[in-house]
C-alpha positions in Angstrom: 60.4 86.7 97.5 59.2 86.5 100.7 56.2 83.9 100.5 58.9 81.4 99.1 61.1 81.5 102.5 57.6 81.1 105.3 56.3 78.2 106.5 53.1 77.6 109.5 54.2 76.4 112.7 51.9 73.3 112.2 53.4 72.0 108.9 55.6 68.8 108.8 59.3 68.7 108.2 58.5 67.3 104.8 56.7 70.4 103.8 59.2 72.3 105.5 61.8 70.9 103.5 60.4 71.6 100.0 59.9 75.2 100.9 63.6 75.2 101.4 64.4 73.4 98.3 62.4 76.0 96.8 63.9 79.1 97.6 67.4 78.0 97.8 68.3 79.4 100.6 68.6 76.6 102.9 66.3 78.0 105.6 62.4 79.3 106.3 61.0 81.2 108.7 58.0 79.8 111.1 55.3 81.8 111.5 52.3 81.6 113.4 48.8 83.1 112.5 49.4 86.3 110.6 53.3 86.2 109.8 53.8 86.3 113.5 57.5 85.2 113.8 58.1 82.0 116.1 61.2 80.1 114.5 64.2 79.6 112.0 64.2 76.2 110.6 67.3 75.2 108.6 68.0 72.2 106.2 70.6 71.3 108.8 68.2 71.6 111.3 65.8 68.7 109.2 69.0 66.5 108.9 69.7 66.1 112.4 66.3 66.2 113.5 65.7 63.2 110.6 69.2 61.4 112.5 67.6 61.7 115.9 64.5 59.8 115.0 62.5 62.5 113.7 60.1 61.2 110.6 59.1 63.5 107.7 55.5 64.2 109.2 57.0 65.4 112.5 55.7 69.0 113.2 58.1 71.9 112.0 57.3 73.7 115.8 59.3 70.3 117.4 62.5 71.3 115.7 62.5 74.7 115.2 65.2 77.1 116.6 63.5 79.8 118.8 66.6 81.7 119.7 67.1 83.6 116.5 68.1 86.8 115.4 65.8 89.1 114.3 65.5 92.9 113.9 63.2 95.3 113.3 62.3 96.6 109.6 63.2 99.8 110.0 66.6 99.1 111.4 69.5 101.0 110.2 70.9 99.8 107.0 74.2 99.7 108.3 73.5 97.9 111.8 72.0 94.8 109.1 75.0 94.8 107.1 77.1 94.6 110.2 75.2 91.6 111.3 75.3 90.2 108.0 79.1 90.4 107.7 79.6 88.3 111.4 80.7 84.6 110.5 77.5 82.1 110.8 74.7 84.7 110.2 73.5 84.3 106.2 70.3 85.7 106.5 67.7 87.8 109.1 64.6 88.1 109.1 62.9 91.6 109.3 59.7 91.9 111.8 57.6 94.9 112.3 56.3 96.2 115.8 54.2 93.8 116.1 56.9 90.6 115.6 55.7 89.5 112.1 57.9 89.1 109.1 57.8 91.5 106.7 61.3 91.0 104.6 64.7 90.1 105.3 68.3 90.5 104.1 70.8 88.6 103.1 73.7 88.4 101.4 72.0 88.7 98.1 69.1 90.9 99.1 70.6 93.6 101.1 67.9 95.9 103.1 67.7 98.5 100.3 64.6 99.4 98.3 65.0 100.3 95.0 63.2 102.2 93.1 61.8 100.2 90.6 61.2 96.6 90.3 59.3 94.3 88.0 56.7 92.3 89.5 56.7 88.8 88.4 54.6 86.9 90.2 51.9 85.6 87.6 52.1 83.3 84.9 55.3 84.5 83.2 57.1 81.1 84.4 54.9 79.1 83.4 54.4 80.7 79.5 58.1 81.0 79.1 58.4 77.6 80.2 55.6 76.7 77.2 57.6 78.6 74.5 61.4 76.3 75.5 59.3 73.2 75.6 57.4 73.9 71.8 60.8 75.4 70.6 59.0 78.7 69.9 61.1 80.9 71.0 61.7 83.7 68.5 59.8 86.3 66.9 56.9 83.5 65.6 54.6 82.3 68.1 51.2 82.9 69.6 52.5 85.1 72.0 53.2 87.5 69.9 49.7 87.7 68.6 47.6 87.6 71.8 49.8 90.4 73.2 49.1 92.5 70.0 45.7 91.8 70.3 45.4 92.8 73.9 46.8 96.4 72.6 44.3 96.6 70.3 41.6 95.9 72.5 42.7 98.0 75.3 42.9 100.8 72.4 39.6 100.3 69.9 40.7 101.8 66.6 44.1 101.3 66.6 46.5 98.4 65.0 49.0 97.5 67.1 52.8 95.8 66.5 55.0 94.5 69.0 58.6 95.7 68.4 62.0 95.1 70.2 61.8 98.5 72.3 60.4 102.0 73.1 63.1 103.4 71.2 62.3 101.3 67.9 58.8 101.7 68.4 59.5 105.7 68.4 61.3 105.2 65.1 59.5 102.8 63.3 56.4 105.3 63.5 58.4 107.9 62.6 59.7 106.4 59.5 56.5 104.9 58.2 54.6 108.2 58.6 57.6 109.9 56.2 59.5 111.8 58.3 63.0 112.2 56.8 65.8 114.4 56.4 64.7 118.4 56.4 61.7 117.7 58.5 61.2 118.8 62.1 59.6 117.1 65.0 58.8 119.4 68.3 59.9 117.4 71.1 59.4 118.3 75.2 62.6 119.1 77.0 62.0 116.7 79.7 62.1 113.5 78.6 64.2 110.2 78.6 66.5 110.8 75.4 65.1 107.6 73.0 62.5 110.2 72.5 64.5 113.2 70.8 67.0 110.1 69.3 64.5 108.3 67.0 64.2 112.1 65.4 68.0 111.8 65.1 67.8 108.4 63.6 65.3 109.9 60.5 67.8 112.6 60.1 65.2 114.9 61.0 65.4 118.0 63.2 64.2 117.9 66.6 62.9 121.2 68.4 62.9 121.2 71.6 59.9 122.6 73.3 59.4 124.0 77.3 57.2 121.7 79.5 54.2 122.9 81.6 54.6 123.9 85.3 51.9 122.2 86.4 51.9 118.8 84.0 55.7 118.5 83.6 54.8 117.3 80.2 55.0 119.6 77.0 53.6 123.6 76.9 50.6 123.6 75.1 51.0 127.4 74.9 55.0 127.3 73.6 54.3 124.8 70.6 52.3 127.5 68.2 55.5 129.5 68.5 57.9 126.7 67.4 55.9 125.5 64.4 57.0 126.1 61.2 55.8 125.4 57.2 59.0 122.1 58.3 57.1 121.0 61.4 55.6 118.1 60.5 54.9 116.0 64.0 55.0 116.8 67.7 55.7 113.9 70.4 53.7 114.9 73.5 55.7 112.5 76.3 53.3 111.4 79.1 55.8 112.0 81.5 55.9 109.7 84.8 52.9 108.7 83.8 51.2 112.3 83.9 49.0 112.9 81.0 50.1 115.3 78.6 46.9 118.0 77.9 46.2 115.8 74.3 42.5 117.5 73.6 44.4 121.3 73.1 47.6 119.6 71.4 45.4 117.2 68.9 43.6 120.4 68.3 46.3 122.8 67.4 47.9 119.6 65.5 44.7 119.1 63.1 44.7 122.8 62.3 48.3 122.9 61.4 48.1 119.1 59.5 50.7 117.8 62.0 51.1 114.4 63.1 51.1 113.2 66.3 53.1 110.4 68.2 52.1 110.1 72.0 55.2 108.6 74.0 53.3 106.5 76.6 56.4 105.1 77.6 55.8 105.5 81.2 52.0 106.0 81.0 50.3 102.6 80.3 46.8 102.9 82.3 46.9 106.8 82.3 43.6 108.4 81.4 42.1 111.7 80.5 38.5 112.0 81.0 38.5 108.2 81.1 40.4 108.0 77.7 43.6 106.3 77.4 46.5 107.7 76.7 47.9 106.4 73.5 44.0 106.7 71.9 44.4 110.9 71.0 47.3 110.8 68.0 48.0 109.2 64.4 50.2 107.1 66.6 51.9 105.8 70.3 54.5 103.7 71.5 55.1 102.1 75.0 58.0 100.7 76.3 58.2 97.5 78.2 61.7 98.0 79.6 62.9 96.2 82.9 61.8 98.9 85.1 58.5 99.9 83.4 55.0 99.6 84.8 54.6 96.3 82.2 57.7 94.9 81.8 58.9 92.2 78.6 62.7 92.7 79.8 62.7 94.6 76.7 60.3 95.5 74.4 57.6 98.3 73.0 54.7 98.6 71.2 53.6 100.6 68.5 50.0 101.6 67.5 48.4 103.4 64.4 44.9 104.7 63.8 45.3 104.2 60.0 45.7 100.4 58.6 47.8 101.6 56.0 50.7 103.3 58.0 50.1 100.0 60.1 51.2 97.9 57.4 53.8 99.8 55.9 55.3 100.2 59.6 54.7 96.3 59.9 56.6 95.5 56.7 59.6 97.9 58.0 59.8 96.1 61.2 60.6 93.0 59.5 63.5 93.6 57.3 61.3 95.0 54.6 60.6 91.3 53.2 57.7 90.3 51.1 54.7 88.6 52.8 54.3 87.0 49.3 57.2 86.0 48.2 60.4 84.7 50.2 63.4 86.1 50.7 62.5 89.1 48.9 62.9 92.8 49.9 60.7 95.5 48.8 62.5 98.0 50.7 65.1 98.8 53.3 63.8 97.5 56.9 64.7 96.7 60.5 65.0 93.8 62.5 62.7 95.6 65.4 60.5 92.5 66.2 59.7 91.3 69.6 60.2 87.4 70.3 57.8 85.3 71.6 59.5 84.9 74.7 59.6 88.6 75.7 55.7 88.6 74.6 54.8 85.5 76.7 56.0 87.4 79.3 53.9 90.6 78.0 50.7 88.4 78.1 51.2 87.5 81.8 52.0 90.6 82.6 48.7 92.2 81.3 46.2 89.1 83.1 47.4 91.4 86.2 47.0 94.8 84.5 44.3 96.3 86.8 45.8 95.0 89.9 49.1 96.5 89.0 47.4 99.7 88.2 45.6 99.6 91.4 49.1 99.2 93.4 50.6 102.3 91.3 47.8 104.6 92.4 47.7 103.6 96.2 51.3 104.4 96.0 50.6 107.7 94.1 47.9 108.7 96.7 50.2 107.7 99.7 52.9 109.6 99.2 50.8 112.8 97.9 49.0 112.6 101.2 52.2 112.3 103.2 54.1 115.1 101.6 50.9 117.7 101.1 52.4 121.0 102.5 55.8 119.4 104.1 58.8 121.9 104.3 61.4 121.3 101.3 59.0 119.7 99.3 58.2 122.8 96.3 55.6 120.7 94.2 54.0 117.5 94.2 52.7 115.8 90.9 49.6 116.8 89.6 46.2 115.5 90.8 43.1 116.5 89.4 39.8 114.9 89.2 40.0 114.4 85.1 42.9 112.2 84.9 44.3 109.0 86.0 47.7 109.1 86.5 49.1 105.6 86.5 51.7 106.9 88.7 55.1 105.2 86.8 57.4 106.6 89.1 56.8 109.0 91.6 58.4 112.2 91.4 58.2 115.5 93.4 60.2 118.8 93.0 62.3 120.0 95.9 62.6 123.5 97.3 65.8 125.0 95.4 67.8 125.6 98.9 67.7 121.6 99.6 70.6 119.7 97.4 69.1 117.4 95.4 72.1 115.1 94.8 73.5 115.0 98.5 69.5 113.8 99.8 70.1 111.1 96.7 73.3 110.1 98.4 72.2 110.3 102.0 69.1 108.3 101.2 71.3 105.6 99.5 73.1 104.8 102.7 70.2 104.6 104.5 68.5 101.9 102.3 66.4 103.5 100.0 67.1 103.9 96.5 66.0 107.0 94.4 66.7 108.9 91.1 67.1 112.3 89.6 64.5 113.6 87.2 65.5 113.5 83.8 68.2 116.1 82.5 66.9 119.1 80.4 67.7 117.5 76.8 68.7 121.3 76.0 71.5 120.8 78.0 73.5 117.7 76.7 76.2 118.2 74.2 74.0 115.8 71.8 71.3 118.2 71.7 72.3 121.6 72.1 71.3 123.8 69.3 67.8 122.5 69.2 66.0 124.9 71.1 65.3 128.5 70.1 64.9 129.8 73.4 68.2 130.1 75.7 66.5 129.3 79.2 63.1 126.6 79.5 63.0 127.7 83.5 59.9 124.7 84.0 62.2 122.4 82.5 65.5 123.6 84.7 63.7 123.4 87.7 62.5 119.7 87.5 66.1 119.1 85.9 67.9 120.5 88.9 65.2 119.6 91.6 63.7 116.8 90.8 63.5 113.5 92.4 61.8 110.0 92.0 60.8 107.7 94.9 60.5 103.8 95.2 57.1 103.0 93.1 57.7 99.2 92.6 54.2 97.9 92.1 55.1 95.6 94.7 55.9 97.5 97.3 54.4 97.0 100.7 52.5 99.5 103.0 55.1 99.4 105.7 57.8 100.1 103.4 56.0 103.3 102.1 55.5 104.0 105.8 59.2 103.6 106.0 60.1 105.2 103.0 57.9 108.7 103.6 59.5 108.9 107.0 63.3 108.3 106.3 62.6 110.8 103.6 61.0 113.4 105.3 63.9 113.6 107.9 66.9 113.7 105.3 65.1 116.6 103.5 65.4 118.3 106.8 68.7 117.6 107.3 69.8 118.3 104.3 70.2 122.0 102.8 72.5 123.8 100.0 75.9 125.1 101.2 
């Protein structure tokens, strides 16, 4: 982290040594004012200063190296790596046009902007240390209960159950609702495979549905024609943070007496008319995988609006083991529990929830404004006054004449990590035969031309400018042959 490698020019050698010891890189960047880079100080410089008569309370400005290598933040990645391969160069400060240090590159931190990275700058380490110090590291511990309470408070009327992953949350809700062999569950064609896999774990039959051309979520108009007497549930996925049209879907589900399980793995913080996603269906599920908006490394949460179903799910989560008779199993259950360690990270993450979501929305608004009407871009993610898109992963659709995969390769060479959108489920071998339609045009377009850009909540404004400019230049140079 950049803040751990910077010291002011008026601090003492002793304070600089503490910073160097903390970052473990053997160096600190000496700055003046608002991060204006004026020198570099290594642990070797401090050692030589002390040997030559300097004192621990001497100012770093006396002994810092004023003849140092720095590069512009938007320097070519290949150039940066060429310098790093030279003998004696272990770290390079990266500066903006004003000479302020904004990033660095070294052999562990190549100058490449990841598509997503966790934001762990709060109390995560503190709470983890407490778990280890007190030996509460398994699924027993106060942080699991705290994490569940946070979610119940956020989603009034729902009972929260912390589990080992978003996938197990989906499986658990389906099992608790009684979904079994012979039942059908409608799922969108574009989603991470966990959604459809959870249905198959129950030996039920998934029915793949087209997505809406604007929201990229399950197409409400296509659902009615897929409903049969065997349809027991629908799983709408709030894709990339974009809310599904839940009010229309809930109306259909209630009319047909069908369960609704909201897959909110990518959409914590999203709202429809100020109402949170995850509070429309009978159940909802969340994921806290390492790349999610809120992370616990691995982990998930299942929410239930029925206490009876919640209690059933809780029993199943804990091996089906009786709460009143030790080591007595009432049913065949699962080990789907979250550890206290994971929950501790989750609690720390949720302390900064509003800040993280605000950062995500800043990213969304910046990209949308920057890319609006640009050549080569067919469609931006939907933005309307009645929804809040938490923008887990900013995704857009390229014009069909753009070679999406070649663009991804070019951006990688330029130090910008991107991702293709999810593949259409019905195109993949395990899921062929679960669709009633030969061509799902909206799904095919997003699958073939969708691309996701760096969306980490910790991303800097200067990085966003850099990404956008590089992206537009690359789009202009890439065409299908």
